C-alpha positions in Angstrom: -8.4 37.8 21.4 -6.2 40.9 19.9 -9.3 43.4 21.2 -8.2 41.5 24.8 -5.1 41.8 24.7 -5.2 45.3 23.2 -7.7 46.5 26.2 -5.2 44.7 28.8 -2.1 46.9 27.5 -0.2 44.6 26.0 -0.2 45.3 22.5 -0.7 48.6 20.4 -3.5 49.8 18.3 -1.6 49.2 15.2 -0.4 45.3 16.0 -4.7 45.1 16.8 -4.7 46.6 13.1 -2.2 44.2 11.3 -3.7 40.9 13.2 -7.1 41.9 11.7 -6.0 42.1 8.3 -4.0 38.9 8.6 -7.3 36.9 9.7 -8.8 38.5 6.7 -6.6 37.7 4.1 -5.4 34.7 5.6 -4.2 32.3 2.9 -5.6 29.3 2.3 -3.7 26.2 0.8 -4.9 23.9 -2.1 -2.0 21.6 -1.7 -3.4 18.4 -1.4 -6.1 19.9 -4.5 -3.0 20.7 -6.5 -1.6 17.0 -5.6 -4.9 15.1 -6.8 -4.6 17.1 -10.1 -1.4 15.9 -10.9 -2.2 12.3 -10.0 -5.3 12.3 -11.9 -3.3 13.9 -14.8 -0.8 11.2 -14.7 -3.6 8.3 -14.5 -5.9 9.9 -17.1 -2.1 10.8 -19.8 -1.2 6.9 -19.4 -5.0 5.8 -19.6 -5.1 7.9 -22.7 -2.2 6.8 -24.2 -3.2 3.4 -23.8 -6.7 3.9 -25.1 -5.0 5.7 -28.4 -2.9 2.7 -29.1 -5.5 0.3 -28.5 -8.0 2.2 -31.5 -5.1 2.7 -33.9 -3.0 -0.2 -33.5 -3.4 -1.1 -36.7 -2.4 2.3 -38.5 0.3 4.0 -35.9 2.5 0.6 -36.0 4.2 -1.2 -33.3 7.5 0.3 -33.4 6.4 3.4 -33.8 4.6 3.0 -30.5 7.4 1.7 -28.3 9.2 4.5 -29.2 7.2 6.8 -28.6 6.8 5.3 -24.9 10.6 4.5 -24.6 10.7 8.9 -25.5 8.5 9.8 -22.7 10.1 7.4 -20.4 13.6 8.6 -21.0 12.5 12.0 -20.7 11.3 11.9 -17.7 13.8 10.4 -16.1 16.3 12.6 -17.8 14.3 15.5 -16.1 14.3 13.7 -12.8 18.1 12.9 -12.9 19.0 16.4 -14.0 17.0 18.1 -11.1 17.3 15.7 -8.3 18.7 16.4 -4.6 21.6 15.0 -3.6 21.0 11.5 -2.4 21.0 11.2 1.2 19.6 8.1 3.6 17.1 10.2 5.1 14.5 12.1 3.5 14.7 14.2 0.6 12.5 16.9 -0.5 11.3 16.9 -3.9 12.8 20.0 -5.7 9.7 20.9 -7.2 5.9 20.0 -7.2 6.3 18.5 -10.7 8.9 16.0 -9.9 6.9 13.1 -8.6 4.7 13.1 -11.1 7.2 12.9 -13.7 9.4 10.3 -11.8 6.0 8.4 -11.7 5.2 8.5 -15.2 8.4 7.4 -16.2 8.1 4.2 -14.4 4.9 3.7 -15.2 6.2 4.2 -18.7 8.7 1.7 -18.2 6.7 -0.8 -17.0 3.9 -0.2 -20.3 7.1 -0.4 -22.5 8.6 -3.9 -21.2 4.7 -5.2 -21.2 4.6 -4.0 -24.6 7.9 -5.4 -25.5 6.9 -8.9 -24.1 3.2 -9.2 -25.4 4.3 -8.4 -29.1 7.7 -9.9 -29.4 7.7 -12.6 -27.3 11.4 -10.7 -26.1 11.7 -12.6 -22.8 9.7 -16.0 -24.1 8.3 -18.4 -21.4 10.5 -16.4 -18.9 8.0 -14.1 -17.1 9.7 -14.1 -13.8 12.3 -12.1 -15.9 10.0 -9.8 -17.3 8.7 -8.5 -13.8 12.2 -9.1 -12.6 13.7 -6.0 -14.8 11.2 -3.3 -13.8 11.0 -4.5 -10.2 14.8 -3.3 -10.3 13.9 -0.6 -11.8 11.3 0.7 -9.0 13.2 -0.3 -5.9 16.4 1.8 -7.6 14.2 5.1 -8.5 12.1 4.5 -5.1 15.5 4.8 -3.0 17.2 7.1 -5.3 14.8 9.4 -6.0 13.1 9.2 -2.4 9.6 8.3 -4.1 7.1 6.3 -1.7 4.5 5.7 -4.8 7.4 4.7 -6.8 8.1 2.0 -3.8 4.7 0.9 -3.7 4.8 -0.4 -7.2 8.4 -1.8 -6.7 6.2 -3.6 -3.6 3.5 -4.9 -6.2 5.9 -5.9 -8.7 7.5 -7.9 -6.2 4.7 -9.9 -5.1 4.1 -10.5 -8.8 7.7 -11.9 -8.7 7.2 -14.0 -6.5 4.3 -15.2 -8.1 5.4 -16.3 -10.9 8.8 -17.4 -9.9 8.0 -19.7 -7.0 4.1 -20.8 -8.2 4.2 -23.6 -10.8 2.9 -22.0 -14.3 -0.4 -25.0 -14.4 -1.8 -23.4 -11.0 -1.8 -20.0 -12.6 -3.3 -21.2 -16.1 -6.0 -23.2 -14.0 -6.4 -20.0 -11.9 -6.2 -22.2 -8.9 -5.6 -19.4 -6.3 -6.5 -21.5 -3.3 -3.1 -23.6 -3.4 -1.3 -23.9 -0.8 2.1 -22.8 -2.7 0.4 -19.1 -3.3 -0.5 -19.0 0.6 2.9 -20.2 1.5 4.5 -17.4 -0.7 2.2 -14.8 0.5 3.4 -16.2 4.3 7.3 -15.5 2.6 6.6 -12.2 0.9 4.6 -10.4 4.1 7.7 -11.5 6.0 10.2 -10.3 4.2 8.3 -7.3 3.6 7.8 -6.9 7.7 11.6 -7.9 8.1 12.2 -5.3 5.2 10.2 -2.2 7.6 12.5 -3.3 10.6 15.8 -3.1 9.0 14.8 0.2 7.4 13.8 1.3 10.7 16.8 -0.1 12.4 19.0 1.0 10.4 17.7 4.7 9.2 17.9 4.1 5.9 15.2 6.0 4.4 13.1 5.9 7.6 10.1 6.6 6.2 9.6 4.1 4.4 9.1 1.5 7.4 5.4 2.3 7.3 4.8 1.5 3.4 6.9 -2.2 3.6 4.5 -2.6 7.0 1.3 -1.7 5.3 1.9 -4.2 2.8 3.4 -6.5 4.7 0.5 -6.6 7.1 -2.2 -7.1 5.0 -0.6 -10.0 3.2 0.3 -12.0 6.3 -2.9 -11.8 7.3 -4.6 -12.1 4.0 -2.6 -15.5 3.6 -2.9 -17.0 7.4 -6.9 -16.7 6.7 -6.4 -18.2 3.6 -4.8 -20.8 5.3 -7.7 -21.2 7.4 -10.0 -21.6 5.1 -8.0 -23.5 2.9 -6.9 -26.6 5.1 -10.2 -27.2 6.8 -8.7 -30.4 8.5 -5.8 -28.0 10.5 -8.1 -24.8 10.9 -7.1 -24.5 14.2 -3.3 -24.4 13.8 -3.7 -21.4 11.4 -6.2 -19.8 13.8 -3.4 -20.1 16.6 -0.9 -19.1 14.1 -2.8 -16.1 13.2 -3.6 -14.9 16.4 0.4 -15.0 16.8 0.4 -12.6 14.1 -2.3 -10.6 15.7 -0.4 -10.2 18.9 2.7 -9.2 17.5 1.1 -6.8 15.4 -1.0 -5.5 18.3 2.2 -4.6 20.2 3.8 -3.0 17.3 0.6 -0.7 17.7 0.6 0.4 20.9 4.7 1.0 20.9 4.5 3.2 17.5 1.0 4.5 19.0 -0.5 3.3 15.6 -4.2 3.3 15.4 -4.5 2.6 11.8 -2.1 -0.8 12.7 -4.4 -1.7 15.8 -7.5 -1.3 13.5 -6.4 -3.5 10.7 -5.0 -6.3 13.2 -8.2 -6.3 14.9 -10.1 -6.3 11.8 -8.5 -9.2 10.8 -8.4 -10.9 14.6 -12.0 -10.8 14.0 -12.5 -12.7 11.0 -10.4 -15.4 11.7 -12.1 -15.8 15.5 -15.9 -15.1 14.1 -15.2 -17.8 11.3 -13.9 -20.7 14.4 -16.4 -19.4 16.1 -19.1 -20.3 13.0 -17.3 -23.2 12.3 -17.4 -24.6 16.0 -21.1 -23.8 15.9 -21.3 -25.6 12.8 -19.9 -28.9 14.8 -23.0 -28.8 17.1 -25.4 -30.6 15.2 -25.9 -28.4 11.9 -28.1 -25.1 11.2 -31.1 -25.3 13.1 -33.0 -22.0 14.8 -31.4 -22.0 18.2 -27.8 -22.2 16.1 -29.4 -19.4 14.1 -30.3 -17.3 17.4 -26.9 -18.0 19.0 -25.0 -16.9 16.0 -27.3 -13.4 15.7 -26.4 -12.8 19.5 -22.6 -13.5 19.0 -22.5 -10.9 16.3 -24.3 -8.3 18.0 -22.4 -8.8 21.0 -19.3 -8.9 19.8 -19.5 -6.2 17.4 -20.3 -4.1 20.5 -17.4 -5.3 22.4 -15.0 -4.6 19.0 -16.3 -1.0 18.8 -15.7 -0.2 22.5 -12.3 -2.3 22.4 -11.4 0.0 19.7 -12.4 3.4 21.8 -10.3 2.4 24.7 -7.8 1.3 23.1 -7.6 4.3 20.9 -7.5 6.4 24.1 -4.7 4.5 25.4 -2.5 5.5 22.7 -3.8 8.6 22.6 -2.7 9.0 26.2 0.6 7.1 25.9 
């Protein structure tokens, strides 16, 4: 390209030489490789500390372990507070490449500290909700104050744990009865709250880039809870299917509006699972399993799979051309 421009008299020979040197010595980005190694470093450090504590708990002593975890947590937060950029409701970049990972380590250390206190000394007694509520507050505060998507994800996960412990009766948790209607309704409420939080964040432009994280968690929790309702409440599974279809329609329109193929893909797959469940139930109601029903079911999955792929391809083209 540079030689052709030179032949046409548009650039000088010196410019051609500089362009060639730049192309030969072009820089190679290792941004994502370094980020991956740093994330792995945080995970390996916390995991290694856990193994060390587990194998030497009798010789180290609980108080020393708690002190060490507390010092790690305090040190990480001290560094982050000292080096953070001024707060803004808009996106704030990390001041350096280690900032995000030290904040992540500090938050994980705090969760471990609270969990260790409860497990070893039963500080919160039977108030398990309080043991999850305190870390949740810190995680959400840190996510907004330091602008960290990873910590926000941890906060949302802690919110789910807190709601599950607080709303769900303890006898259900003790018997691992996760088909309980209470848990399903809790999931629906949590999913709706997360979607509302995403819409609020986007509308008010308060950390607008957090919207995708809220929506991502909310859409999965909503659909999984609706599917659980279909599977659990078999007598009214068609009503649950209509409810799920309404959710799918909302997210389909949102995906087309936001030009998000990921959201469209997730919505389509959940809707396909729900529709296939209804179709199989209807086939089963036609007289049980027999050779004809099995062939019909096989044809359905082949044809519907092809149509699903074609739909996603056409929808992706529509999103790109919008």
